[in-house]
C-alpha positions as CSV (number, residue, x, y, z in Angstrom):
1,M,93.3,6.8,85.2
2,I,96.6,6.8,87.0
3,V,95.9,8.6,90.3
4,M,98.8,9.9,92.4
5,T,99.0,12.1,95.5
6,A,101.6,14.8,96.1
7,T,104.7,13.5,97.8
8,P,108.2,15.0,98.2
9,R,109.6,12.7,95.5
10,D,107.2,14.2,93.0
11,A,108.8,17.6,93.5
12,K,110.7,17.6,90.2
13,T,110.1,19.2,86.8
14,M,108.3,16.9,84.4
15,Q,107.2,17.6,80.8
16,Y,103.6,17.0,79.5
17,D,101.8,17.9,76.4
18,I,98.8,19.3,78.4
19,V,98.2,20.1,82.0
20,V,94.6,20.4,83.0
21,L,93.8,22.3,86.2
22,G,90.8,21.0,88.0
23,A,89.4,17.4,88.0
24,G,85.7,18.2,87.9
25,A,83.3,17.4,85.1
26,A,85.0,19.6,82.5
27,G,88.5,18.8,83.5
28,M,88.2,15.1,83.6
29,M,86.3,15.0,80.2
30,C,88.9,17.3,78.6
31,A,91.8,15.2,79.9
32,F,90.7,11.9,78.5
33,E,89.6,13.4,75.2
34,A,93.1,14.8,74.7
35,G,94.6,11.6,76.0
36,K,92.7,9.6,73.4
37,R,94.6,11.6,70.7
38,G,97.9,10.3,72.1
39,R,98.6,13.5,74.1
40,R,100.5,13.1,77.4
41,V,98.1,14.6,79.9
42,L,98.5,15.6,83.5
43,L,95.3,16.3,85.5
44,L,95.7,18.2,88.7
45,E,93.2,18.5,91.5
46,H,93.7,20.3,94.8
47,A,91.1,18.2,96.7
48,E,91.7,14.7,97.8
49,R,89.4,13.2,95.3
50,V,88.1,13.9,91.8
51,G,84.6,14.8,90.7
52,Q,83.4,16.1,94.1
53,K,80.6,18.3,92.7
54,I,79.5,15.5,90.4
55,L,79.0,13.3,93.4
56,I,76.6,15.7,95.2
57,S,74.7,16.8,92.1
58,G,71.1,15.8,91.4
59,G,70.5,14.6,95.0
60,G,73.4,12.1,94.5
61,R,72.1,10.8,91.2
62,C,73.7,13.4,88.9
63,N,71.5,15.2,86.4
64,F,74.1,14.7,83.8
65,T,72.5,16.4,80.8
66,N,69.2,17.7,79.4
67,I,67.9,16.4,76.1
68,H,66.5,19.8,75.2
69,T,69.8,21.7,75.4
70,K,70.2,24.7,73.2
71,A,72.1,27.9,73.4
72,E,69.0,29.8,74.6
73,N,69.3,27.9,77.9
74,F,72.4,29.7,78.8
75,L,73.3,33.2,80.1
76,S,76.4,35.0,78.9
77,E,77.5,38.5,78.1
78,N,78.2,37.0,74.7
79,P,75.0,35.0,74.2
80,H,76.1,33.3,70.9
81,F,79.3,32.0,72.2
82,A,78.1,28.6,73.5
83,K,76.5,27.6,70.1
84,S,79.6,26.1,68.6
85,A,80.6,23.8,71.4
86,L,77.0,22.7,72.1
87,A,76.5,21.9,68.4
88,R,79.7,19.8,68.2
89,F,79.0,17.7,71.3
90,T,75.3,17.2,72.0
91,P,73.3,15.5,74.8
92,V,73.0,12.5,72.4
93,D,76.8,12.2,72.3
94,F,77.1,12.1,76.1
95,I,74.2,9.7,76.4
96,T,76.1,7.4,74.0
97,L,79.0,7.5,76.4
98,V,76.8,6.7,79.4
99,E,75.2,3.8,77.6
100,K,78.7,2.5,76.5
101,H,79.4,2.1,80.2
102,G,76.1,0.4,80.9
103,I,74.8,3.2,83.2
104,K,71.0,3.1,83.6
105,Y,69.3,6.4,83.6
106,H,65.8,8.0,83.4
107,E,64.2,11.2,82.4
108,K,62.7,13.0,85.4
109,T,61.0,16.2,84.1
110,L,61.6,18.7,81.3
111,G,64.3,16.6,79.6
112,Q,66.5,16.1,82.7
113,L,68.4,12.9,82.7
114,F,69.5,11.2,86.0
115,C,71.4,8.1,86.9
116,D,69.0,5.4,88.1
117,D,71.6,4.4,90.8
118,S,74.3,6.9,91.8
119,A,76.4,9.9,90.6
120,R,79.4,7.7,91.5
121,Q,78.8,5.9,88.2
122,I,79.5,9.1,86.2
123,V,82.7,9.7,88.1
124,A,83.7,6.1,87.7
125,M,83.0,6.4,83.9
126,L,85.2,9.4,83.6
127,E,88.0,7.8,85.6
128,K,87.8,4.7,83.4
129,E,88.0,6.7,80.2
130,G,90.9,8.5,81.7
131,A,92.7,5.3,82.6
132,E,92.2,4.0,79.0
133,A,93.6,7.3,77.6
134,R,96.6,7.1,80.0
135,V,95.8,10.3,81.8
136,E,97.9,10.9,84.8
137,T,95.9,12.4,87.7
138,R,97.4,13.9,90.8
139,V,95.1,14.8,93.7
140,G,95.9,16.9,96.8
141,V,98.1,19.1,94.7
142,T,97.9,22.9,95.2
143,V,98.7,25.0,92.1
144,G,100.7,28.1,93.1
145,G,100.7,29.7,89.7
146,V,101.2,29.4,85.9
147,R,103.9,31.2,83.9
148,R,104.9,31.3,80.3
149,R,108.1,30.1,78.8
150,D,109.4,30.0,75.2
151,T,108.0,26.5,74.6
152,G,104.7,26.8,76.5
153,F,104.0,27.0,80.2
154,V,105.3,26.0,83.6
155,V,102.7,25.1,86.3
156,E,104.1,25.6,89.8
157,T,102.5,23.3,92.4
158,S,103.0,21.8,95.8
159,A,104.3,18.7,94.0
160,G,106.9,20.5,92.0
161,S,107.0,22.2,88.6
162,F,105.4,20.8,85.4
163,G,106.2,22.0,81.9
164,C,103.6,21.8,79.2
165,E,102.7,23.0,75.7
166,A,99.2,23.8,76.7
167,V,97.4,24.5,79.9
168,V,93.6,24.1,80.4
169,V,91.9,26.0,83.2
170,A,88.9,24.0,84.5
171,T,88.9,25.1,88.1
172,G,85.2,26.0,88.3
173,G,83.5,29.0,89.9
174,L,82.9,30.2,93.4
175,S,79.8,28.2,94.2
176,I,79.8,25.8,97.2
177,P,83.1,26.9,98.8
178,K,82.9,24.0,101.3
179,M,83.6,21.8,98.4
180,G,86.8,23.6,97.8
181,A,85.6,26.2,95.3
182,T,88.0,29.1,94.8
183,G,88.6,32.0,92.5
184,F,91.9,30.6,91.2
185,G,90.8,30.3,87.6
186,Y,89.8,34.0,87.6
187,E,93.2,34.9,89.1
188,V,95.0,33.0,86.3
189,A,92.8,34.7,83.7
190,R,93.5,38.2,85.0
191,K,97.3,37.5,85.3
192,F,97.4,36.8,81.6
193,G,95.4,39.9,80.7
194,H,91.9,38.5,80.4
195,A,88.7,40.3,81.4
196,V,86.5,38.6,83.9
197,V,82.7,39.3,84.0
198,E,82.0,39.8,87.7
199,P,81.0,36.5,89.3
200,R,77.8,36.3,91.3
201,A,75.7,33.5,92.8
202,G,73.3,31.7,90.4
203,L,70.7,29.0,90.8
204,V,70.4,30.2,94.4
205,P,67.6,30.8,97.0
206,L,66.5,34.4,97.5
207,V,66.1,36.2,100.8
208,F,63.0,38.2,101.7
209,S,63.1,41.9,102.6
210,V,62.3,42.5,106.3
211,G,58.7,43.4,105.5
212,D,58.1,40.3,103.3
213,R,59.8,38.1,105.9
214,E,57.3,39.2,108.5
215,R,54.4,38.6,106.0
216,W,55.4,35.2,104.7
217,C,58.2,33.3,106.5
218,D,55.9,31.6,109.0
219,L,54.5,29.7,105.9
220,A,57.9,28.0,105.4
221,G,57.5,24.7,103.7
222,L,54.6,25.6,101.5
223,S,55.1,25.0,97.8
224,T,53.1,26.0,94.7
225,E,53.5,26.0,91.0
226,V,54.2,29.5,89.5
227,V,55.6,31.2,86.5
228,G,58.6,33.3,87.6
229,S,60.6,36.0,85.9
230,A,63.1,38.7,86.9
231,V,62.3,42.4,86.4
232,A,64.2,45.6,87.0
233,A,63.3,48.2,89.6
234,G,63.4,51.4,87.7
235,S,66.9,51.9,86.3
236,E,68.6,49.9,89.0
237,G,69.3,46.3,89.6
238,L,69.5,44.2,86.5
239,K,71.8,46.5,84.6
240,R,73.8,43.5,83.3
241,V,70.7,41.6,82.3
242,P,69.5,41.2,79.6
243,R,72.8,40.0,78.1
244,S,72.3,41.5,74.7
245,P,70.0,44.2,73.1
246,K,67.9,41.4,71.5
247,E,67.3,39.6,74.8
248,D,64.3,40.8,76.8
249,R,64.6,39.4,80.3
250,S,60.8,39.8,80.8
251,K,60.4,37.1,78.2
252,V,62.6,34.6,80.2
253,K,60.0,32.8,82.3
254,F,60.0,29.6,84.2
255,R,57.0,27.5,85.1
256,E,58.0,25.4,88.1
257,K,57.6,25.1,91.8
258,L,58.2,27.9,94.3
259,L,59.0,27.0,97.9
260,V,58.6,29.4,100.9
261,T,61.5,29.1,103.3
262,H,62.3,30.5,106.7
263,R,64.4,33.2,105.1
264,G,62.8,33.7,101.7
265,V,61.9,31.8,98.6
266,S,63.5,28.8,96.9
267,G,62.4,25.9,94.7
268,P,63.1,25.4,91.0
269,A,61.3,28.5,89.7
270,V,63.2,30.7,92.2
271,L,66.6,29.1,91.4
272,Q,66.0,29.7,87.7
273,V,65.0,33.3,88.1
274,S,67.9,34.0,90.5
275,S,70.4,33.7,87.7
276,Y,68.7,36.7,86.0
277,W,68.5,38.7,89.2
278,N,70.9,41.3,90.6
279,V,70.8,43.2,93.9
280,G,68.3,46.1,93.6
281,G,66.1,44.2,91.1
282,E,62.8,42.5,91.6
283,V,61.4,39.1,90.9
284,R,57.8,38.4,89.8
285,F,55.6,35.3,90.1
286,D,52.3,34.4,88.5
287,L,50.7,32.5,91.4
288,A,47.9,31.0,89.2
289,P,49.4,30.5,85.8
290,G,46.8,30.1,83.0
291,I,43.8,30.4,85.4
292,E,41.4,33.3,85.8
293,V,40.8,32.8,89.5
294,F,38.4,35.6,90.3
295,R,36.4,35.6,87.0
296,P,33.4,33.8,88.6
297,L,33.0,36.8,90.9
298,T,32.3,39.1,87.9
299,E,29.5,36.8,86.8
300,Q,27.4,37.2,90.0
301,T,25.7,40.1,91.7
302,S,26.1,38.6,95.2
303,G,29.1,37.1,96.9
304,R,31.5,39.8,95.8
305,D,33.6,39.9,98.9
306,W,36.8,38.6,100.6
307,N,35.1,35.4,101.6
308,S,34.3,34.6,98.0
309,A,37.8,35.6,96.9
310,Y,39.3,33.3,99.4
311,A,37.0,30.4,98.3
312,A,38.2,30.9,94.7
313,L,41.8,31.3,95.6
314,R,42.1,28.2,97.8
315,M,41.3,26.2,94.7
316,V,44.7,27.1,93.2
317,L,46.9,27.9,96.2
318,P,47.8,26.0,99.4
319,T,45.1,26.9,101.9
320,R,47.4,28.8,104.3
321,M,48.9,30.8,101.5
322,A,45.5,31.6,100.1
323,E,44.3,32.8,103.5
324,R,47.4,34.9,104.0
325,W,47.2,36.5,100.5
326,V,43.6,37.5,101.1
327,R,44.1,38.7,104.7
328,L,47.0,41.0,103.7
329,R,44.9,42.6,101.0
330,A,41.8,42.8,103.1
331,N,43.8,44.6,105.9
332,A,45.2,47.1,103.4
333,D,42.0,47.7,101.4
334,A,38.3,47.3,102.0
335,G,38.0,46.0,98.4
336,D,36.6,47.3,95.2
337,W,34.1,44.7,94.1
338,T,33.3,46.3,90.7
339,N,34.4,44.4,87.7
340,A,37.3,46.7,87.3
341,G,38.3,46.2,90.9
342,I,38.1,42.4,90.6
343,A,40.3,42.7,87.4
344,R,42.9,44.6,89.4
345,L,42.8,41.9,92.1
346,E,43.3,39.3,89.4
347,A,46.3,41.2,88.0
348,E,48.0,41.3,91.4
349,L,47.6,37.5,91.7
350,H,49.4,37.0,88.5
351,A,52.2,39.5,89.4
352,W,53.3,38.8,92.9
353,T,56.4,41.0,93.1
354,L,59.2,40.8,95.6
355,R,62.4,42.9,95.9
356,P,64.8,40.5,97.7
357,D,67.3,41.8,100.2
358,G,69.8,39.4,98.6
359,S,70.5,35.7,97.9
360,E,71.8,32.9,100.0
361,G,75.2,33.5,98.3
362,F,77.8,31.2,96.9
363,A,77.4,28.8,99.9
364,K,74.0,27.7,98.6
365,A,74.5,28.6,94.9
366,E,74.5,25.7,92.4
367,V,76.5,27.7,89.9
368,T,78.5,30.9,89.4
369,V,77.1,33.4,86.9
370,G,79.9,35.4,85.1
371,G,83.5,34.3,84.6
372,V,86.2,34.6,82.0
373,D,85.0,36.9,79.3
374,T,84.1,34.8,76.2
375,R,84.9,37.6,73.8
376,E,88.5,36.8,74.5
377,L,88.1,33.1,73.7
378,D,87.8,31.2,70.4
379,A,84.3,29.7,70.4
380,R,85.4,26.6,68.5
381,T,88.4,25.7,70.6
382,M,88.0,27.6,73.9
383,E,91.6,28.8,73.3
384,S,92.5,32.3,74.6
385,K,92.9,34.9,71.8
386,R,95.4,36.6,74.0
387,V,97.6,33.7,75.1
388,P,98.0,30.8,72.5
389,G,98.0,27.5,74.2
390,M,95.9,28.6,77.2
391,Y,92.3,27.3,77.4
392,F,89.3,27.9,79.7
393,I,86.4,25.5,80.0
394,G,83.4,24.8,82.2
395,E,82.1,27.0,84.9
396,V,85.1,29.3,85.0
397,V,83.9,30.7,81.7
398,D,81.1,33.3,81.4
399,V,78.5,30.7,80.3
400,T,75.9,29.7,82.8
401,G,73.1,27.2,82.2
402,W,69.6,26.9,83.5
403,L,68.8,24.4,86.2
404,G,68.2,20.9,84.9
405,G,71.4,19.4,83.5
406,Y,72.4,22.2,81.2
407,N,75.6,23.1,83.1
408,F,76.9,19.6,82.9
409,Q,76.2,19.6,79.2
410,W,78.2,22.8,78.9
411,A,81.1,21.2,80.9
412,W,81.1,18.2,78.5
413,A,80.8,20.2,75.4
414,S,83.4,22.9,76.2
415,A,85.8,20.1,77.4
416,V,85.5,18.2,74.1
417,S,86.1,21.4,72.1
418,V,89.6,21.6,73.8
419,G,90.3,17.9,74.0
420,A,89.9,17.5,70.3
421,V,92.5,20.2,69.4
422,A,94.9,20.9,72.3
């Protein structure tokens, strides 16, 4: 991959077949796929290096795909949109590319694949493929705008103007602004008449309400396995979720770890649920999935009290969390130790419900939910139905994956869809 930085001498109009905006996962993949077809490709990146979010992903080891990827693992206002791209470029296809470059990897949990060594290997792989495909990459270049002309587009940048037949917007979402994330892709989409599904933070820690903060935050650091889901609070909150009449959000559940933090809750279960949550809604956690914790109390005539409840609960929860859960209920209620009362106690344990005050926002979000409305894109090619020759891929599009490598797989798949045709 030919890498250039912006200099005054670059400030002249040059012609390319394709200009790709954004050298992240989707942009780099798209660039070399198009380059392999003999297309003259220019890849522009406003940061000083390519693949920055790749480098920090997966704790520095890049969770580059998930072997169980399917369309059901993604959120979108148009839930069927991702099927075409995901079917045409599968996790096996990306694994084949990884193995071609001799990158060692392992499965961690739930189908998540990570590099054994470093995420730098994935970036190096993409750079090498780009070099072989003769992709020209310019870093440190700010794109001022995109305009149409009779024979395609002109991309105005800090390094001059570049003409092209096709332009690919791969600028990502709003998550992690310290890495340079901006809303530029949405601005381009709107300028050319595209609708944008309102972006919001996804895969992000949630913040307790004031009352819950007082009850739980001193337990920061405690972790336990739960089953989490998002629920609506009356008619408010999750008005944009589920994404289609056929999708019931209450059936979207995640069995993973929950972590109590000094501000709220985090951990894989919470991050997953957060993508389905909107302000005003609630989240619900089964604190003892698959276990009838208090059933032994119904089978005895003595020992039906809070001490017995605590003894049973500490078998499934961290001790301090079990103690807190019992104390809060004991302070609020003397306890109904009939079988019906114990059943209600059991039900509460399996439906710990919180109404967060908010999330930690884009600064801590791993992804952006929402983006360019997919109803205005061709699902096979990612080309705009409004503007022939303009394509949108990766996180800038209203397709958001679950935690665990799914978003990278969407980046690769949507990129290949464009690179194969543009």
